[in-house]
C-alpha positions in Angstrom: 85.2 45.0 91.0 84.9 44.8 94.6 83.5 47.8 97.0 86.9 49.0 98.0 87.0 50.3 94.5 84.3 51.8 93.7 84.6 53.7 97.0 87.9 55.0 95.6 86.6 55.7 92.4 83.4 57.4 93.8 85.7 59.8 96.1 87.9 60.9 93.1 84.8 61.7 91.1 83.6 63.8 94.1 86.6 65.3 94.5 86.6 66.2 90.4 82.9 67.7 90.9 84.3 69.8 93.9 87.2 71.6 91.9 85.2 72.3 88.8 82.7 73.8 91.1 85.0 76.4 92.8 85.1 79.8 91.6 88.4 81.3 90.7 89.4 85.1 91.2 91.8 86.7 88.6 93.1 90.2 89.9 95.3 92.3 87.6 97.0 95.9 88.4 95.7 98.7 86.1 96.5 102.4 86.2 94.5 104.2 88.7 93.0 107.0 86.1 91.7 104.3 83.6 87.9 104.6 83.1 85.7 101.3 83.8 82.4 101.4 84.4 81.0 97.9 85.3 77.7 98.6 87.0 76.4 101.9 85.6 76.7 103.8 89.3 79.1 106.4 90.9 82.1 105.3 90.4 85.8 107.0 90.7 86.0 108.3 87.5 83.2 110.5 87.9 84.5 111.9 91.1 87.6 112.6 88.9 85.4 114.4 86.3 83.6 116.2 88.7 85.8 117.3 90.7 88.1 118.5 88.0 85.2 120.5 86.1 83.9 122.2 89.4 87.8 123.1 90.8 88.6 124.0 86.9 85.4 126.6 87.6 85.8 128.1 90.5 89.5 128.7 90.1 88.7 130.8 86.7 85.8 132.5 88.8 87.0 136.2 89.7 86.3 135.7 93.4 89.8 135.3 94.0 91.1 138.0 92.7 88.1 140.3 94.1 89.3 138.9 97.2 93.2 139.8 96.8 92.0 143.3 95.3 90.3 143.8 98.6 93.0 142.5 101.1 96.6 143.7 99.7 96.9 140.8 97.5 96.6 137.7 100.1 95.0 134.4 98.9 91.6 133.8 100.3 91.3 131.2 103.4 88.6 128.4 102.9 87.2 125.8 105.1 85.4 122.7 103.8 82.2 122.2 104.8 79.7 119.5 104.3 78.9 117.5 100.9 75.6 116.2 101.1 74.7 112.8 99.5 71.1 113.4 98.0 71.1 110.5 95.8 69.2 107.6 95.6 72.7 105.7 95.9 75.5 105.1 98.4 78.2 107.6 97.6 81.0 108.5 99.9 81.0 112.5 99.2 84.1 113.0 101.5 86.1 111.7 98.7 84.5 114.8 96.3 85.7 116.9 99.4 89.2 116.0 99.7 89.8 116.3 95.6 88.5 119.4 95.7 90.4 120.6 98.6 93.7 119.0 97.2 93.2 120.9 94.0 92.7 124.1 95.9 95.7 124.0 97.7 97.8 122.7 94.8 96.7 125.7 92.8 98.6 128.1 95.1 96.2 130.8 94.7 94.2 129.4 97.9 94.8 128.8 101.5 93.0 126.1 103.1 92.2 125.4 107.2 91.4 122.4 108.8 88.3 121.1 108.5 85.4 120.0 111.3 86.8 116.6 111.2 90.6 117.4 112.2 90.1 120.8 113.6 89.1 118.7 117.1 92.3 117.0 117.1 94.5 120.3 116.3 92.8 121.8 119.3 93.3 119.3 121.9 96.8 118.3 120.8 97.6 122.1 121.0 96.0 122.3 124.1 97.7 119.4 125.8 100.9 121.7 124.7 100.0 123.8 127.2 100.7 121.6 129.9 103.0 119.0 128.5 105.3 120.7 126.1 108.5 123.2 127.1 107.5 126.7 127.1 109.6 127.3 123.9 108.2 124.8 121.4 104.4 125.0 123.0 102.0 126.3 120.2 100.1 129.2 121.4 96.3 129.4 121.7 94.0 131.6 120.2 96.2 132.0 116.8 94.1 130.1 114.6 93.5 131.7 111.0 90.0 132.6 110.4 88.3 131.1 107.4 87.2 133.7 104.8 84.8 131.2 103.1 83.0 128.0 103.5 83.0 125.1 100.4 80.2 123.0 100.5 78.3 121.2 98.1 75.7 118.1 97.3 75.2 115.5 95.0 71.5 114.5 93.9 70.4 111.6 91.0 68.0 111.1 88.8 66.6 108.2 86.8 64.6 107.4 83.8 64.1 103.8 83.0 62.1 102.0 80.6 62.1 98.4 78.4 65.7 97.4 80.0 67.2 101.0 79.4 67.9 103.4 82.2 69.5 106.8 82.0 71.0 108.1 85.3 71.8 111.2 86.0 74.1 113.0 88.7 74.1 116.5 89.3 77.2 117.5 91.8 77.1 121.4 93.0 79.4 123.3 95.4 79.1 126.8 96.3 81.5 128.9 98.2 80.1 131.5 101.0 81.9 134.4 102.1 81.5 133.6 106.1 81.3 137.0 107.2 78.2 138.1 105.2 77.0 135.0 103.9 77.3 136.0 100.6 77.7 133.1 97.6 80.9 134.4 95.4 80.7 131.4 93.3 77.8 128.5 92.3 79.2 125.3 90.3 77.5 122.4 89.3 78.8 119.0 87.2 76.0 116.9 85.5 77.3 112.9 84.6 74.9 111.3 82.3 74.4 107.4 82.2 72.7 105.0 79.5 72.9 101.9 81.1 71.0 98.4 78.8 70.3 95.6 80.5 70.0 92.5 78.6 67.0 90.5 79.1 68.8 87.1 79.1 71.6 86.0 81.0 74.8 84.4 79.5 
């Protein structure tokens, strides 16, 4: 066999090896409410469970009816404050706060006003309307609705591990504070606990 033959054969073998070493990615669409836990870390299922539990607790608490009785049947107005991440891993607490806000608004029992992240842009728009919008359509200054309560919370974690096993516990707390009196009218906490087992051998 000549050199040319061996060169072609070598190129073919290298090509086959290169293709076989390449990884493939398979993606399939699944339902958004499917529970999947791959790593044991905080995930979308935990967000859903925590949000639902805290919302149910706050809506069933007497603070809403007490406010309505004292204010001629009006809904209390809530503003979302800060949800702090005091855990040992990266958690986007803004998702928890947004889920909570959506549930309160959709309940029809609570009114919400823009939080700090959006309030500045709304004020800028209203200020610009004073100069650039027609007098009939420009929105007046000084007519914002003041919030009655501030919603805030935090996420904390606790780890316990030994011999390839780990228990990771998440404590998600939330509270509603009367802005005028600084009184806490509701406090809730939801706990998520996960047992994670790691094999000594990898296949």
